[in-house]
N, C-alpha and C positions, 0 to 999 in steps of 0.2 A: 606252820603248825602241823603236828601229827595227830591223826584221829583214828582211834580203834573203834570199829563198829562190831558189836557182839549181838548174836541172835541165836535162838533155837533153830534147829534145822528146817522147820516147816516154812513153806513159801509164804504163808499168811503172816509170818512174823518178820521174815527177811525182806520181802518185796517192798513193804511200806518204807523201809529205811533207804532204799536205793536212790530215790530222787535227791534226798539230802546228801548222800554220799557223792553223787554226781556233782551237786552244787559245790560241795567243799573242794572236790578235785578241780572243777572249772575255775575256782577262785585261787588255785595254786597251792592248796594244802595236800598233804600226803594222807591217803586213806588206806587202811588195811582192815580186812574182815576176819574175825575169828568166829568160826561156826563148826558144824560137823555134818556128817552124813550127806543127805541131799542138798543141804544148805551150801556146800562147797560148789556143786554144779550150778546152783542158782546164782551164787556170787560171780563165778567165772563167766557165766552167760551174760551177766550184766556188765562185764568188762572191769570187774573189781578184783584185785589180788586178794587171795584168801588163804588162811591157814587152818588145817584140821586140828582143833583143840581137844578132840576126844577120839583118836583113832581106835577102832575096835570096841568102843563102848556100846553097851546094849541100849542104844537110844530108843529103838522100836519097842523094846520091852518096857522101858520107863514110861512111854506114852500109852502103854496098855494094849499095843498091837498083839493080838493073840489068835488062837485058833478058834474055829467055829464056822458055822454056815453063814452065808450072807445075811440071812434073817436074824441069826443070833448076834452078829456084829452090828447090824442096824439097831437092834433093840438095846444093845449096850451103849451105843452112841446116843440114842434117844434119851435114855435114863440119865446119862451124864449131863447132856445138854439141858434137860429140864431142871436138874439140880442147880446148875450154874445160873439159869435164868431166874430161878426162885430167890437167889441171893440178891438180885437187883444189881445196883451199882457197886456194892461191896463184894469183893471177890470171895467166892465160896471157898471154904477150907480145902475142898477137893481140888480146886484150881491151884491154890497155894502149894499143896503137897505135890501135885503133879509137876508143876514147873520148878518147884524147889528141888525135886528129885532129879530132873533133867539138868538143872544148873549145877547140882552137886557133881554129876558126871562130867560136866564141862568146865568146872571151876578151876581145877589144877592147871589145865592147859591154858585157860584164859588168863589166869594170873601170871603164868610163866611167859606167855606171849606179851603181856603188858610190861613185864619187867625187862624183857628184851627190846621191845619196840619203843618203850618210853614215850607213850603218847601224851599230848597236852590235854586231850579230852577223851572220854570213853562214852560212845553213844550205844545205848542198849535198848533192845526191844522191851516194851513195857512189862512183859511177863518173863523176863530173863534176868533174874537178880545176880547171876554170875558177873554181869557187867558192873554192878555196885561193888562187888568184892575186888575186882580188878582195878577199878578207879581208886578205891581206898588203899590198895596195895602200893600204888605209885603216887598217891597223894595228889590226884587231879580231879576236877569236877566230872560228875557223871551226868549224862543227858538221857532222861527217860523218854523214849520215842513211842508215842501212842500209835494206835492203828484202827481205832473205832470211835464210838460216840460216848465212851465211858471214861470217867475220871474218878480217882479215889485218893484223897490226901494222904492217907496212912498206908498205902499199898507197899511202898518200899520198906517201911518200918515193920510191917507185918511179915515180910519175907525174911527178915534177919534171923529168926530162929532156925530157918531151913538152911542157913549158910554157916551155922555154928561149926559143924564138923570140918567143912572146907576151910574156914577161917583159921581153925587150929592147925590143920595140916600145913597151911601155907604161911603161918606166922603173921596173919593180918588181924588187926583189931576188929572186933565184931561191932562196927559202928558205921553209920552212913557217911559217905563222902559229901562234899558240897554238890548240890544238885540243881539242874534245870529240867523242867518238865515241858514237853511239847504236846499240845493238843491239836489233832488234825481236823478240827471242825470248829465252826463258830460257837460261841458260848450258848447261843439260843438253842442249839441242837444237842449240846452235851448233857449228860445226866450224871449225878453224883456230885462230889464236892472237891475242891482243891483248885488253886491257882496254877496257871501255866502260860506258856507262850503259845498263842494260836498260830498255826501254820496251815496253809492251804494243802489239802490232800491232792497230790498229783499221782494218778494211778500209774503203776508199773506192773505189767503183767507178763513180762518177758516178750521176746520178739515173735513175730509171726507174719505170714503173708496174707494180705487181704485179697480174696478172689475177685475177679472182675465183676461177677454178677452181683456181689454185695455192694459194689459202688454204683450200681445202676439205680435210678430213681424208683422208689416203690410205687406200685399202682394201687396198693391197698395196705392196711396196717401190717407192719413187719415186727415180729416178736422174737427176741433172742432167748434161747433156753440153754442153761448151763448148770452144772453141779460142781464147778470148781475142780480141784485136784484130789482132795482128801476123800470126799464121799465116794466117788467112783472106785478109788483104789481099795477102800475098806468094805464098802457095801454094794458096789456095782451100780447099775442104772435102774434097778427095780423101782426106785422112788419116782421115776418119770413115767411109769406105765400109764397112769390115769391122765397125766398131762398130755401125753402123745395122743391118747384116744380122744380126749376133749378137743385137741387142736384140729383133728380131722373133721370136726363138726362146727368149726369156727371160721368166719369169713375173714381170714388173715393168712399171711405167709409166716412160717415159723422156721427159724434157723437153729439147728441142734448143734451146739458148739461143745464138744467133749474131746478131751485130749487122748493121747495114746494109751493111757491106763484104762480107758473104757472102750468097749466094743459095742457100737450102736446096733449091731445085728442081733444082739440078745433081745432087743425090743420087738423083733419080728418085722414084718413088712410095715414100712412107715406110710402114713397118709400122703397123698400127692402134694399136699401143701406143707409138708415137713421136710426140710432139706438138711442132711448131715453135712457138717462143715469142718470137723476136726477142731484143733486148737486155733483160736483167733485172738489177736490183741484186743482185749475187751473194750477199751475206751473208743477205739476207732470203729469197732464193729457196732457199737451202740449209736454211732453218729446217724445212721439211717434207720434206727429202730423206733417204734412207737412205744414199746414196753419191753421188759425183761422178766423172765421167770427164772428164779435161781434158788439155791439152797440156804441162803442167808449168811454166807461167809462174809467177814468184815470187808475184805477187799472188793468183792462184787457189790456189796451194798454201798460202800463209799464211792466206788466208781460210778454206779448208777445215779447216786445222789448228785455228784458233781456234774454229770452229763445231763441232768434234768430229765431223766427217763423214769416213768412209773414202774414200780416193782411188785411182783407177786413172789412172796417168800415161802418156800416149802422146807421148813427146818428139819434137819436130821440129827444134829448133835452139837457138841462144843458150844460156842457162843451164839449159835444160830437162832435159838428160841428167843434169847434176849434181843438180838438184832431185829427179829421179826416184830417183836412188841414195839420197838422204837420206830420202825417203818410205819406202823399203824399210828402210833402216837403223834408223829410229825406229819401225818397225811401224805406220806411218800408212796403209799400203795397199800397192799393187803397181805395177809398171810393165811395159810391154809395147810391142813394136814396133807401130805403128799397123796394120800389115798382119797382125799375129798375133792380133788379138782374136777370140775365139770365144764362144759361149754358155757354155762351161765357164769361160772367164776371168771373165765377168760373174757367174756363179754363185758362184765363189770369192770375188769381191769382196763379195758380199751374204751370205756364209755366216757372217760374224763369227768367222772362224778366227784362227790365230796371226798372219797377215799384218797384221791390223788391231787387235791387242789393245793397242797403245800409244796409240790415238786418244784415249781418255778422259783418260788421265794427261797427255798433251801439252796438251790443251785446258785442263785444270786449272792446269798450270804457267803457261800463257800468261795466264790470267785473273788470276793472282796478281801479275803485274807492274804497276808504276805506270803509270797512263794518261797520255796526252799532257798533260793539265792539270797533273799533278804535275811533269812534266819541264819544262813551260813556266815554272813558278814557279822551278825550279832554274836554268834558263837566264837568267832575269831577273837573278839575282845575278851570273852570269858577265858579262852585258852591262854591268851597273852597275860592276863591277870594272874592265872595260875602259875605261869613261869616266874613272874615277879615275886609272888608269895613263896 
């Protein structure tokens, strides 16, 4: 069976699909990734063959990357994120327009790739409707791959108007293909409506080397601090200033895990109990941690959920405000404005109180879901059926 995996360039959309792509390849199927920009490097680093479906396209402009001071960029991110959260489980029109625009830039190349590759299935990230168009173009099922705790029955249909121009350009009927939806969490933790196949969230955060000191037993609580990849690149590390100050007054050790796009020296001298560590493979880094402080990105939230680690979410934009609300709703942790973190906030996170008493149960529910290998076997029957039809 041949499988085409399609995704927007962002790591938060590509990375969740990697474990299923690996499972499909391990089962003997052929997998090809169609993406663009930084997604190409992400796919290659994961050992997956990839094709640039939008060479030279203004992807950054479509995502709204523009000029301005870090404070202006942070304010823009915040306003967008709050609008997305206010829409609840139903995707805000702003989100549909944004990813519809990105899909339009990538649609022609994705359809052309599908017509050349002739896949039996097209797996697409939940917010990447270009995959729907590619699947319909070659008359095979599409697999909507989730990445967080949100489901929406009508999401694919709501994306159709944003595909109209691309459908006309490529001679593809503006209609949905046969579909399978994958939810990456147990039903008890999902919000919104719609049926789907549950699949265990297995974190993929790219490779990295674990330092020796991180593998040593902790003598007191150890807390990981991260802002993911997008926030530091767009708004810097200013959102951590209050967290770092509060950490210096907290009886715990803190690990500051930020990638190459962020320079921790902008935070000034760090307290003695805050240790910069660079990029770390998140799931393994969390193995020895008591808690994690992060921006609320879906990948970090889901990784912490599966690891059974309490979370303090400091939302900056995108889906982070909505994720922060879900962390609180399911008693997985707390959320706070980045400027409102104090030593009392951190003490409450580490107290093991009511705010985090759902952590263990949620991790148990996640571990009980079928892994990607089982889902790959089920999808093989879907692809075989498509060949027959």
